[in-house]
DRENDO-1510 file (C-alpha; in Angstrom, 1 decimal, always signed):
<recs>
REC; n; res; u; v; w
REC; 1; UNK; +3.6; +56.4; -13.9 .
REC; 2; UNK; +1.2; +55.3; -16.6 .
REC; 3; UNK; +0.6; +52.1; -14.6 .
REC; 4; UNK; -0.1; +54.1; -11.5 .
REC; 5; UNK; -2.7; +56.3; -13.3 .
REC; 6; UNK; -4.4; +53.2; -14.7 .
REC; 7; UNK; -4.4; +51.7; -11.2 .
REC; 8; UNK; -6.0; +54.8; -9.9 .
REC; 9; UNK; -8.7; +54.8; -12.6 .
REC; 10; UNK; -9.5; +51.2; -11.8 .
REC; 11; UNK; -9.8; +52.1; -8.2 .
REC; 12; UNK; -12.1; +55.0; -9.1 .
REC; 13; UNK; -14.4; +52.8; -11.1 .
REC; 14; UNK; -14.7; +50.3; -8.3 .
REC; 15; UNK; -15.3; +53.1; -5.8 .
REC; 16; UNK; -18.3; +54.3; -7.7 .
REC; 17; UNK; -19.9; +50.9; -7.4 .
REC; 18; UNK; -19.7; +51.1; -3.7 .
REC; 19; UNK; -22.3; +53.0; -1.7 .
REC; 20; UNK; -21.0; +55.7; +0.5 .
REC; 21; UNK; -22.0; +53.9; +3.7 .
REC; 22; UNK; -19.8; +51.0; +2.8 .
REC; 23; UNK; -16.6; +52.8; +3.6 .
REC; 24; UNK; -17.3; +54.6; +7.0 .
REC; 25; UNK; -14.9; +56.5; +9.1 .
REC; 26; UNK; -13.2; +53.8; +11.1 .
REC; 27; UNK; -11.9; +56.2; +13.7 .
REC; 28; UNK; -15.4; +56.2; +15.2 .
REC; 29; UNK; -16.2; +53.4; +17.7 .
REC; 30; UNK; -18.6; +50.8; +16.4 .
REC; 31; UNK; -18.7; +52.5; +13.0 .
REC; 32; UNK; -18.7; +49.4; +10.8 .
REC; 33; UNK; -19.5; +45.7; +10.7 .
REC; 34; UNK; -17.6; +45.3; +7.4 .
REC; 35; UNK; -14.2; +43.6; +7.4 .
REC; 36; UNK; -11.2; +45.8; +8.3 .
REC; 37; UNK; -9.2; +46.2; +5.1 .
REC; 38; UNK; -5.4; +45.8; +5.2 .
REC; 39; UNK; -2.6; +46.9; +2.9 .
REC; 40; UNK; +0.4; +44.6; +3.6 .
REC; 41; UNK; +3.9; +46.1; +3.1 .
REC; 42; UNK; +6.3; +43.1; +3.1 .
REC; 43; UNK; +4.9; +39.7; +2.3 .
REC; 44; UNK; +7.6; +37.6; +3.9 .
REC; 45; UNK; +7.3; +35.4; +7.0 .
REC; 46; UNK; +5.9; +38.0; +9.3 .
REC; 47; UNK; +3.5; +39.4; +6.8 .
REC; 48; UNK; +2.2; +35.9; +6.2 .
REC; 49; UNK; +2.0; +35.1; +9.9 .
REC; 50; UNK; -0.3; +38.1; +10.6 .
REC; 51; UNK; -2.5; +37.8; +7.6 .
REC; 52; UNK; -3.4; +34.2; +8.2 .
REC; 53; UNK; -6.2; +35.7; +10.3 .
REC; 54; UNK; -7.6; +37.2; +7.2 .
REC; 55; UNK; -8.0; +33.7; +5.7 .
REC; 56; UNK; -9.2; +32.3; +9.0 .
REC; 57; UNK; -11.8; +35.1; +9.7 .
REC; 58; UNK; -12.6; +36.8; +6.4 .
REC; 59; UNK; -15.6; +38.5; +8.0 .
REC; 60; UNK; -13.2; +40.4; +10.3 .
REC; 61; UNK; -10.4; +41.5; +8.0 .
REC; 62; UNK; -9.3; +41.3; +4.4 .
REC; 63; UNK; -6.1; +42.0; +2.5 .
REC; 64; UNK; -6.9; +44.4; -0.3 .
REC; 65; UNK; -3.4; +45.7; -1.3 .
REC; 66; UNK; +0.2; +44.5; -1.1 .
REC; 67; UNK; +3.7; +45.8; -1.7 .
REC; 68; UNK; +6.5; +43.2; -2.1 .
REC; 69; UNK; +9.7; +43.4; -4.3 .
REC; 70; UNK; +10.2; +39.6; -4.8 .
REC; 71; UNK; +8.1; +38.6; -7.8 .
REC; 72; UNK; +7.3; +35.0; -6.9 .
REC; 73; UNK; +6.6; +35.9; -3.2 .
REC; 74; UNK; +4.4; +38.8; -4.4 .
REC; 75; UNK; +2.4; +36.7; -6.8 .
REC; 76; UNK; +1.9; +33.8; -4.3 .
REC; 77; UNK; +0.7; +36.3; -1.7 .
REC; 78; UNK; -1.6; +38.1; -4.1 .
REC; 79; UNK; -3.1; +34.8; -5.2 .
REC; 80; UNK; -3.6; +33.5; -1.7 .
REC; 81; UNK; -5.5; +36.6; -0.7 .
REC; 82; UNK; -7.2; +37.2; -4.0 .
REC; 83; UNK; -5.8; +40.7; -4.2 .
REC; 84; UNK; -6.9; +42.7; -7.3 .
REC; 85; UNK; -3.9; +43.0; -9.7 .
REC; 86; UNK; -4.3; +46.8; -9.7 .
REC; 87; UNK; -3.5; +46.8; -6.0 .
REC; 88; UNK; -0.4; +44.7; -6.2 .
REC; 89; UNK; +2.8; +46.8; -6.1 .
REC; 90; UNK; +6.5; +46.2; -6.3 .
REC; 91; UNK; +7.5; +48.8; -3.7 .
REC; 92; UNK; +5.9; +50.5; -0.7 .
REC; 93; UNK; +6.6; +53.8; -2.5 .
REC; 94; UNK; +4.4; +52.8; -5.4 .
REC; 95; UNK; +1.6; +51.8; -2.9 .
REC; 96; UNK; +2.0; +55.1; -1.1 .
REC; 97; UNK; +1.8; +57.1; -4.4 .
REC; 98; UNK; -1.3; +55.2; -5.5 .
REC; 99; UNK; -2.9; +55.9; -2.1 .
REC; 100; UNK; -2.1; +59.6; -2.4 .
REC; 101; UNK; -3.7; +59.6; -5.8 .
REC; 102; UNK; -6.9; +57.9; -4.6 .
REC; 103; UNK; -7.1; +60.2; -1.6 .
REC; 104; UNK; -6.8; +63.3; -3.8 .
REC; 105; UNK; -9.1; +61.9; -6.5 .
REC; 106; UNK; -11.9; +60.1; -4.6 .
REC; 107; UNK; -11.2; +61.0; -1.0 .
REC; 108; UNK; -10.5; +57.5; +0.2 .
REC; 109; UNK; -7.5; +55.5; +1.3 .
REC; 110; UNK; -6.7; +52.2; -0.3 .
REC; 111; UNK; -7.4; +50.4; +2.9 .
REC; 112; UNK; -8.2; +51.0; +6.6 .
REC; 113; UNK; -4.8; +50.0; +7.9 .
REC; 114; UNK; -1.3; +49.1; +6.8 .
REC; 115; UNK; +0.6; +46.2; +8.1 .
REC; 116; UNK; +4.4; +47.0; +8.0 .
REC; 117; UNK; +6.6; +43.9; +7.8 .
REC; 118; UNK; +9.6; +45.2; +5.9 .
REC; 119; UNK; +13.2; +45.1; +7.1 .
REC; 120; UNK; +13.7; +46.9; +10.5 .
REC; 121; UNK; +15.7; +49.8; +9.2 .
REC; 122; UNK; +12.8; +50.8; +6.9 .
REC; 123; UNK; +10.1; +50.9; +9.6 .
REC; 124; UNK; +10.4; +54.6; +10.4 .
REC; 125; UNK; +10.2; +55.9; +6.8 .
REC; 126; UNK; +7.2; +53.7; +6.0 .
REC; 127; UNK; +5.3; +54.3; +9.2 .
REC; 128; UNK; +5.7; +58.0; +9.2 .
REC; 129; UNK; +4.6; +58.2; +5.5 .
REC; 130; UNK; +1.5; +56.2; +6.0 .
REC; 131; UNK; +0.6; +57.8; +9.3 .
REC; 132; UNK; +0.6; +61.1; +7.4 .
REC; 133; UNK; -2.0; +59.7; +5.1 .
REC; 134; UNK; -4.2; +58.7; +8.0 .
REC; 135; UNK; -3.8; +54.9; +8.1 .
REC; 136; UNK; -4.1; +52.8; +11.2 .
REC; 137; UNK; -0.7; +51.0; +11.6 .
REC; 138; UNK; +0.4; +47.6; +12.8 .
REC; 139; UNK; +4.2; +47.5; +12.7 .
REC; 140; UNK; +6.4; +44.5; +13.2 .
REC; 141; UNK; +9.0; +44.7; +15.9 .
REC; 142; UNK; +11.2; +46.5; +16.6 .
REC; 143; UNK; +9.5; +49.9; +16.2 .
REC; 144; UNK; +12.7; +51.2; +14.6 .
REC; 145; UNK; +16.5; +50.7; +14.8 .
REC; 146; UNK; +17.4; +54.1; +16.4 .
REC; 147; UNK; +16.1; +56.1; +19.3 .
REC; 148; UNK; +15.4; +59.1; +17.1 .
REC; 149; UNK; +13.4; +57.0; +14.6 .
REC; 150; UNK; +11.3; +55.5; +17.4 .
REC; 151; UNK; +10.5; +59.0; +18.6 .
REC; 152; UNK; +9.6; +60.1; +15.0 .
REC; 153; UNK; +7.2; +57.2; +14.6 .
REC; 154; UNK; +5.6; +57.9; +18.0 .
REC; 155; UNK; +5.1; +61.5; +17.2 .
REC; 156; UNK; +3.7; +60.8; +13.7 .
REC; 157; UNK; +1.3; +58.2; +15.1 .
REC; 158; UNK; +0.1; +60.4; +18.0 .
REC; 159; UNK; -0.3; +63.3; +15.6 .
REC; 160; UNK; -2.5; +61.2; +13.3 .
REC; 161; UNK; -4.8; +60.0; +16.1 .
REC; 162; UNK; -5.0; +56.6; +14.5 .
REC; 163; UNK; -4.7; +53.1; +16.0 .
REC; 164; UNK; -1.2; +51.8; +16.5 .
REC; 165; UNK; -0.2; +48.2; +17.1 .
REC; 166; UNK; +3.3; +46.9; +17.7 .
REC; 167; UNK; +4.6; +43.4; +16.9 .
REC; 168; UNK; +5.2; +42.6; +20.6 .
REC; 169; UNK; +3.3; +39.4; +20.1 .
REC; 170; UNK; +4.2; +37.9; +23.5 .
REC; 171; UNK; +1.7; +40.1; +25.2 .
REC; 172; UNK; -1.1; +38.6; +23.2 .
REC; 173; UNK; -0.8; +34.8; +23.7 .
REC; 174; UNK; -3.3; +33.1; +26.0 .
REC; 175; UNK; -0.3; +32.1; +28.1 .
REC; 176; UNK; +0.9; +35.6; +28.7 .
REC; 177; UNK; -2.6; +37.0; +29.1 .
REC; 178; UNK; -3.4; +34.5; +31.9 .
REC; 179; UNK; -0.2; +35.3; +33.7 .
REC; 180; UNK; -0.9; +39.1; +33.4 .
REC; 181; UNK; -4.4; +38.6; +34.8 .
REC; 182; UNK; -3.0; +36.8; +37.9 .
REC; 183; UNK; -0.5; +39.7; +38.4 .
REC; 184; UNK; -3.2; +42.3; +38.0 .
REC; 185; UNK; -5.5; +40.5; +40.4 .
REC; 186; UNK; -3.1; +40.7; +43.3 .
REC; 187; UNK; -3.9; +37.1; +44.2 .
REC; 188; UNK; -0.3; +36.4; +44.9 .
REC; 189; UNK; +0.5; +39.8; +46.4 .
REC; 190; UNK; +3.0; +42.2; +44.9 .
REC; 191; UNK; +5.2; +41.2; +42.0 .
REC; 192; UNK; +8.7; +41.7; +43.3 .
REC; 193; UNK; +11.1; +40.0; +40.8 .
REC; 194; UNK; +11.0; +38.5; +37.3 .
REC; 195; UNK; +13.7; +36.2; +35.9 .
REC; 196; UNK; +13.3; +35.4; +32.2 .
REC; 197; UNK; +15.5; +33.4; +29.8 .
REC; 198; UNK; +15.1; +33.6; +26.0 .
REC; 199; UNK; +16.6; +30.4; +24.5 .
REC; 200; UNK; +16.9; +31.6; +20.9 .
REC; 201; UNK; +17.9; +28.1; +19.6 .
REC; 202; UNK; +21.3; +27.2; +18.1 .
REC; 203; UNK; +20.3; +26.9; +14.5 .
REC; 204; UNK; +17.7; +29.7; +14.7 .
REC; 205; UNK; +20.4; +32.1; +15.9 .
REC; 206; UNK; +22.7; +30.9; +13.1 .
REC; 207; UNK; +19.9; +31.4; +10.5 .
REC; 208; UNK; +18.7; +34.9; +11.6 .
REC; 209; UNK; +21.6; +36.5; +13.5 .
REC; 210; UNK; +24.7; +35.0; +11.9 .
REC; 211; UNK; +23.8; +34.4; +8.3 .
REC; 212; UNK; +20.5; +36.3; +8.0 .
REC; 213; UNK; +18.9; +39.8; +7.9 .
REC; 214; UNK; +19.7; +40.6; +11.6 .
REC; 215; UNK; +23.4; +39.6; +11.6 .
REC; 216; UNK; +24.9; +43.0; +11.3 .
REC; 217; UNK; +24.0; +46.0; +13.5 .
REC; 218; UNK; +24.7; +48.5; +10.7 .
REC; 219; UNK; +22.1; +47.0; +8.4 .
REC; 220; UNK; +19.6; +46.1; +11.1 .
REC; 221; UNK; +20.3; +46.7; +14.9 .
REC; 222; UNK; +21.8; +45.0; +17.9 .
REC; 223; UNK; +20.4; +41.5; +18.7 .
REC; 224; UNK; +18.8; +42.6; +22.1 .
REC; 225; UNK; +16.6; +44.9; +20.1 .
REC; 226; UNK; +15.8; +42.8; +17.1 .
REC; 227; UNK; +15.2; +39.6; +19.0 .
REC; 228; UNK; +14.3; +40.5; +22.6 .
REC; 229; UNK; +12.5; +43.9; +22.6 .
REC; 230; UNK; +9.2; +42.1; +23.2 .
REC; 231; UNK; +10.7; +40.3; +26.2 .
REC; 232; UNK; +11.6; +43.6; +27.8 .
REC; 233; UNK; +8.2; +45.0; +26.8 .
REC; 234; UNK; +6.4; +42.1; +28.5 .
REC; 235; UNK; +8.5; +42.5; +31.6 .
REC; 236; UNK; +7.7; +46.2; +31.7 .
REC; 237; UNK; +4.0; +45.5; +31.2 .
REC; 238; UNK; +4.0; +43.0; +34.1 .
REC; 239; UNK; +5.5; +45.6; +36.5 .
REC; 240; UNK; +3.3; +48.5; +35.3 .
REC; 241; UNK; +2.6; +51.2; +36.5 .
REC; 242; UNK; +6.1; +51.0; +37.9 .
REC; 243; UNK; +8.7; +52.1; +35.3 .
REC; 244; UNK; +12.3; +51.2; +34.7 .
REC; 245; UNK; +14.7; +53.6; +36.5 .
REC; 246; UNK; +18.1; +51.8; +36.2 .
REC; 247; UNK; +19.5; +49.2; +33.8 .
REC; 248; UNK; +22.7; +47.3; +33.4 .
REC; 249; UNK; +23.8; +44.8; +30.8 .
REC; 250; UNK; +26.7; +42.6; +29.8 .
REC; 251; UNK; +27.1; +40.5; +26.6 .
REC; 252; UNK; +29.3; +39.7; +23.7 .
REC; 253; UNK; +29.7; +37.9; +20.4 .
REC; 254; UNK; +31.4; +34.9; +22.0 .
REC; 255; UNK; +31.3; +32.0; +19.6 .
REC; 256; UNK; +30.2; +32.9; +16.0 .
REC; 257; UNK; +33.6; +34.3; +15.0 .
REC; 258; UNK; +36.5; +33.1; +12.9 .
REC; 259; UNK; +38.6; +32.3; +16.0 .
REC; 260; UNK; +36.2; +29.6; +16.9 .
REC; 261; UNK; +36.3; +27.9; +13.5 .
REC; 262; UNK; +37.0; +24.1; +13.8 .
REC; 263; UNK; +40.4; +23.2; +12.4 .
REC; 264; UNK; +38.8; +20.4; +10.4 .
REC; 265; UNK; +36.9; +23.0; +8.4 .
REC; 266; UNK; +40.2; +24.3; +7.0 .
REC; 267; UNK; +39.9; +27.1; +4.5 .
REC; 268; UNK; +36.3; +26.2; +3.4 .
REC; 269; UNK; +34.0; +29.2; +3.5 .
REC; 270; UNK; +30.8; +27.4; +2.5 .
REC; 271; UNK; +29.1; +24.4; +4.1 .
REC; 272; UNK; +28.6; +22.5; +0.8 .
REC; 273; UNK; +32.3; +22.4; +0.2 .
REC; 274; UNK; +33.4; +21.8; +3.9 .
REC; 275; UNK; +35.0; +18.5; +5.1 .
REC; 276; UNK; +33.7; +19.3; +8.6 .
REC; 277; UNK; +30.1; +19.8; +7.5 .
REC; 278; UNK; +28.7; +16.5; +8.8 .
REC; 279; UNK; +30.0; +17.2; +12.3 .
REC; 280; UNK; +29.0; +20.8; +12.5 .
REC; 281; UNK; +25.7; +21.7; +14.2 .
REC; 282; UNK; +25.4; +24.8; +12.2 .
REC; 283; UNK; +25.7; +23.1; +8.8 .
REC; 284; UNK; +23.6; +24.9; +6.2 .
REC; 285; UNK; +22.9; +21.6; +4.6 .
REC; 286; UNK; +21.4; +20.3; +7.8 .
REC; 287; UNK; +19.4; +23.5; +8.4 .
REC; 288; UNK; +18.0; +24.1; +4.9 .
REC; 289; UNK; +18.7; +21.4; +2.4 .
REC; 290; UNK; +18.0; +18.2; +4.3 .
REC; 291; UNK; +14.5; +19.3; +5.6 .
REC; 292; UNK; +13.5; +20.3; +2.1 .
REC; 293; UNK; +14.6; +16.9; +0.8 .
REC; 294; UNK; +12.3; +15.4; +3.4 .
REC; 295; UNK; +9.3; +17.5; +2.3 .
REC; 296; UNK; +9.5; +20.3; +4.9 .
REC; 297; UNK; +9.0; +23.5; +3.0 .
REC; 298; UNK; +8.4; +25.8; +5.8 .
REC; 299; UNK; +10.7; +28.0; +8.1 .
REC; 300; UNK; +13.6; +28.5; +7.8 .
REC; 301; UNK; +14.0; +27.2; +4.2 .
REC; 302; UNK; +11.1; +29.2; +2.9 .
REC; 303; UNK; +12.7; +32.4; +4.0 .
REC; 304; UNK; +15.9; +32.1; +1.9 .
REC; 305; UNK; +14.4; +31.8; -1.6 .
REC; 306; UNK; +11.8; +33.7; -3.7 .
REC; 307; UNK; +8.8; +31.3; -4.0 .
REC; 308; UNK; +8.4; +27.8; -2.7 .
REC; 309; UNK; +11.7; +26.1; -1.7 .
REC; 310; UNK; +12.9; +23.0; -3.6 .
REC; 311; UNK; +16.2; +21.1; -3.9 .
REC; 312; UNK; +17.4; +23.2; -6.8 .
REC; 313; UNK; +16.7; +26.8; -5.5 .
REC; 314; UNK; +17.9; +25.9; -2.0 .
REC; 315; UNK; +21.1; +24.4; -3.4 .
REC; 316; UNK; +21.7; +27.6; -5.4 .
REC; 317; UNK; +21.0; +29.8; -2.4 .
REC; 318; UNK; +23.6; +27.8; -0.4 .
REC; 319; UNK; +26.1; +28.0; -3.2 .
REC; 320; UNK; +25.8; +31.7; -3.8 .
REC; 321; UNK; +24.1; +33.5; -0.9 .
REC; 322; UNK; +24.8; +34.3; +2.7 .
REC; 323; UNK; +22.8; +31.3; +4.1 .
REC; 324; UNK; +25.4; +28.9; +2.7 .
REC; 325; UNK; +28.4; +30.6; +4.4 .
REC; 326; UNK; +30.3; +29.0; +7.2 .
REC; 327; UNK; +29.0; +30.6; +10.5 .
REC; 328; UNK; +32.6; +31.2; +11.4 .
REC; 329; UNK; +33.3; +33.0; +8.1 .
REC; 330; UNK; +30.2; +35.2; +8.1 .
REC; 331; UNK; +30.3; +39.0; +8.6 .
REC; 332; UNK; +28.0; +39.0; +11.6 .
REC; 333; UNK; +28.7; +41.3; +14.6 .
REC; 334; UNK; +25.8; +41.1; +17.0 .
REC; 335; UNK; +25.9; +39.5; +20.5 .
REC; 336; UNK; +25.2; +35.8; +20.8 .
REC; 337; UNK; +24.7; +36.1; +24.6 .
REC; 338; UNK; +23.5; +39.0; +26.8 .
REC; 339; UNK; +22.1; +39.6; +30.2 .
REC; 340; UNK; +20.0; +42.6; +31.3 .
REC; 341; UNK; +19.2; +43.7; +34.9 .
REC; 342; UNK; +16.4; +46.3; +35.5 .
REC; 343; UNK; +15.4; +48.2; +38.6 .
REC; 344; UNK; +11.9; +49.7; +38.6 .
REC; 345; UNK; +10.5; +52.8; +40.3 .
REC; 346; UNK; +8.9; +50.9; +43.1 .
REC; 347; UNK; +12.1; +49.0; +44.0 .
REC; 348; UNK; +11.2; +45.8; +42.2 .
REC; 349; UNK; +13.7; +44.1; +39.9 .
REC; 350; UNK; +14.0; +41.9; +36.8 .
REC; 351; UNK; +16.7; +40.0; +35.0 .
REC; 352; UNK; +16.7; +38.8; +31.4 .
REC; 353; UNK; +19.0; +36.5; +29.5 .
REC; 354; UNK; +19.3; +36.1; +25.8 .
REC; 355; UNK; +21.3; +33.0; +24.7 .
REC; 356; UNK; +21.9; +31.5; +21.3 .
REC; 357; UNK; +23.1; +28.1; +22.4 .
REC; 358; UNK; +19.9; +26.1; +23.2 .
REC; 359; UNK; +17.9; +23.2; +21.9 .
REC; 360; UNK; +14.7; +25.0; +22.7 .
REC; 361; UNK; +13.7; +27.6; +20.2 .
REC; 362; UNK; +12.2; +30.7; +21.7 .
REC; 363; UNK; +10.4; +28.8; +24.5 .
REC; 364; UNK; +11.0; +31.4; +27.2 .
REC; 365; UNK; +11.6; +30.1; +30.7 .
REC; 366; UNK; +10.1; +32.4; +33.3 .
REC; 367; UNK; +10.0; +32.8; +37.1 .
REC; 368; UNK; +7.8; +35.4; +38.7 .
REC; 369; UNK; +8.3; +36.0; +42.4 .
REC; 370; UNK; +5.6; +37.6; +44.4 .
REC; 371; UNK; +5.3; +38.6; +48.1 .
REC; 372; UNK; +2.8; +35.7; +48.6 .
REC; 373; UNK; +3.5; +33.3; +45.8 .
REC; 374; UNK; +5.4; +32.2; +42.7 .
REC; 375; UNK; +4.8; +31.5; +39.0 .
REC; 376; UNK; +7.1; +29.2; +37.0 .
REC; 377; UNK; +6.4; +28.8; +33.3 .
REC; 378; UNK; +7.8; +27.7; +29.9 .
REC; 379; UNK; +5.4; +29.4; +27.4 .
REC; 380; UNK; +3.3; +26.2; +27.3 .
REC; 381; UNK; +2.3; +25.7; +30.9 .
REC; 382; UNK; +2.9; +27.5; +34.1 .
REC; 383; UNK; +2.7; +26.5; +37.8 .
REC; 384; UNK; +1.2; +28.8; +40.4 .
REC; 385; UNK; +2.3; +28.4; +44.0 .
REC; 386; UNK; +0.2; +30.3; +46.6 .
REC; 387; UNK; +2.2; +30.6; +49.9 .
REC; 388; UNK; -0.9; +31.6; +51.9 .
REC; 389; UNK; -3.1; +28.8; +50.8 .
REC; 390; UNK; -0.2; +26.3; +50.5 .
REC; 391; UNK; -1.5; +25.3; +47.1 .
REC; 392; UNK; +0.2; +24.5; +43.8 .
REC; 393; UNK; -1.7; +24.5; +40.5 .
REC; 394; UNK; -0.6; +23.8; +36.9 .
REC; 395; UNK; -2.2; +26.0; +34.2 .
REC; 396; UNK; -2.3; +24.8; +30.6 .
REC; 397; UNK; -3.5; +27.8; +28.5 .
REC; 398; UNK; -5.1; +27.1; +25.2 .
REC; 399; UNK; -2.6; +27.3; +22.3 .
REC; 400; UNK; -4.6; +28.7; +19.4 .
REC; 401; UNK; -1.9; +27.8; +16.9 .
REC; 402; UNK; +0.4; +30.0; +14.8 .
REC; 403; UNK; +3.6; +31.6; +16.1 .
REC; 404; UNK; +4.5; +32.5; +19.7 .
REC; 405; UNK; +2.0; +30.3; +21.4 .
REC; 406; UNK; -0.9; +32.1; +19.7 .
REC; 407; UNK; +0.6; +35.5; +20.2 .
REC; 408; UNK; +0.6; +36.3; +16.4 .
REC; 409; UNK; -3.1; +35.5; +16.2 .
REC; 410; UNK; -3.8; +37.4; +19.4 .
REC; 411; UNK; -2.1; +40.5; +18.2 .
REC; 412; UNK; -3.7; +40.8; +14.8 .
REC; 413; UNK; -7.1; +40.0; +16.3 .
REC; 414; UNK; -6.7; +42.7; +18.9 .
REC; 415; UNK; -5.6; +45.1; +16.2 .
REC; 416; UNK; -8.6; +44.4; +14.1 .
REC; 417; UNK; -10.8; +44.8; +17.1 .
REC; 418; UNK; -9.2; +48.2; +17.9 .
REC; 419; UNK; -9.5; +49.5; +14.3 .
REC; 420; UNK; -13.1; +48.4; +13.9 .
REC; 421; UNK; -14.2; +50.1; +17.1 .
REC; 422; UNK; -11.7; +53.0; +17.2 .
REC; 423; UNK; -10.5; +51.9; +20.7 .
REC; 424; UNK; -6.7; +51.9; +21.1 .
REC; 425; UNK; -7.0; +50.5; +24.6 .
REC; 426; UNK; -8.1; +47.1; +23.2 .
REC; 427; UNK; -4.4; +46.6; +22.3 .
REC; 428; UNK; -3.4; +47.2; +25.9 .
REC; 429; UNK; -0.7; +49.7; +24.9 .
REC; 430; UNK; -0.1; +52.6; +22.7 .
REC; 431; UNK; +2.8; +54.2; +20.7 .
REC; 432; UNK; +4.0; +56.2; +23.7 .
REC; 433; UNK; +4.2; +53.1; +25.9 .
REC; 434; UNK; +5.9; +51.1; +23.2 .
REC; 435; UNK; +8.5; +53.9; +22.9 .
REC; 436; UNK; +9.2; +53.7; +26.6 .
REC; 437; UNK; +10.0; +49.9; +26.5 .
REC; 438; UNK; +12.2; +50.4; +23.4 .
REC; 439; UNK; +14.1; +53.1; +25.3 .
REC; 440; UNK; +14.8; +50.6; +28.0 .
REC; 441; UNK; +16.3; +48.3; +25.4 .
REC; 442; UNK; +18.4; +51.1; +24.0 .
REC; 443; UNK; +19.5; +52.0; +27.5 .
REC; 444; UNK; +20.5; +48.4; +28.2 .
REC; 445; UNK; +22.7; +48.4; +25.1 .
REC; 446; UNK; +24.3; +51.6; +26.2 .
REC; 447; UNK; +25.1; +49.9; +29.5 .
REC; 448; UNK; +26.7; +47.0; +27.7 .
REC; 449; UNK; +28.9; +49.2; +25.6 .
REC; 450; UNK; +29.9; +51.6; +28.3 .
REC; 451; UNK; +30.2; +49.2; +31.2 .
REC; 452; UNK; +28.0; +51.5; +33.3 .
REC; 453; UNK; +24.6; +51.5; +35.0 .
REC; 454; UNK; +22.3; +53.7; +33.0 .
REC; 455; UNK; +19.7; +56.0; +34.5 .
REC; 456; UNK; +16.6; +55.3; +32.4 .
REC; 457; UNK; +14.8; +58.6; +33.3 .
REC; 458; UNK; +17.8; +60.6; +32.3 .
REC; 459; UNK; +18.3; +58.5; +29.2 .
REC; 460; UNK; +14.8; +59.2; +28.0 .
REC; 461; UNK; +15.0; +62.9; +28.8 .
REC; 462; UNK; +18.2; +63.2; +26.8 .
REC; 463; UNK; +16.7; +61.3; +23.9 .
REC; 464; UNK; +13.7; +63.6; +23.8 .
REC; 465; UNK; +15.8; +66.7; +24.0 .
REC; 466; UNK; +18.0; +65.5; +21.1 .
REC; 467; UNK; +14.9; +64.8; +19.0 .
REC; 468; UNK; +13.4; +68.2; +19.8 .
REC; 469; UNK; +16.6; +69.9; +18.8 .
REC; 470; UNK; +16.8; +68.0; +15.6 .
REC; 471; UNK; +13.3; +68.9; +14.6 .
REC; 472; UNK; +13.8; +72.6; +15.1 .
</recs>
């Protein structure tokens, strides 16, 4: 508590040096030409991905406060963004408390917006708390891991009247934006059907959904939500204003289970002690240790240690932690393959497939079928066929770098634009629409578990009634 008080005093001294017109009300359109200030909660891979924009365009946004429990990761992030040491916190609760103190003492929040990039099950608690303090919010996907928590966040954000951005980055890449423009233009007639495949990547799935943070539904959520909620969101966006009315889904954990363990692996539970390791595509040595030995210090190796990866700390992680476990001996329980079928309110349809066993990593394969044309794409290029003109044209959207074909950059840039002008519409969506696409994902998982076709309208109505009853 003493440290918190000292932090607050330091903030007070700095605030006195600022003129009142340097911290305007950012809820008013066009209110400021100063950089949007960000408090980052979670300084891991996603936190780093979004805040690269602050380094790239410091005149647009600036990281001024952070919360991160891992000491080396926290220090590296603070140094990278030159964050004042009084605004570096171990936990989000400490940051929230410091913010409450400065609001009560000097009438100002620590930053204009918070970027929430903590583990999925924490999103609701963090988002609701900071919405109550009046922060604009950018939340990594998924919104939350339960229907009721998604509704809580939506209500909190709508009550606050602040800007809300969701980590559905696929909407914001030049590739997706160009396709969306063609759909909206009507140049190919009415969009009637979408077929999309999400090739997760064999070692990406092993890293994240077998050994990693998203491997167990109890501690995270089901894989359709944690991996593919932005695919369903993008499909819903393409068909808008039509909405999902029926959904069905099938899927299972087919391969990453003990019954599929190669006999040559014997009783080994870790890759570094396994006789079959050299012949296993999911070898932790191949995925983490070999790349680091060759100088590749980025994903996925950077995510399994605190600080920069090296031979010593990666080896220790594989010897002691979950990332060194045999994929057939891990405690994972989420689907490694799943299909989803959706019918929309205007009679149009979509199908989506999530599959772990691919060479491609997250390079979606998409076919959009219109009444007068077709689009076929792979997240890098797409081909437009116009049946009326009998023309075919290949489009090569600019890739601005970063993750998801420029989607990471596109999202944070759109969020900063929205915050600096007070215009939620610059994000192309809002919390209520994000909730609807999440409810479609929850409905699909209900279908998979029950073996039934789920009525999306009835599912949403029941969810809202349950939420209302719980809040009474």
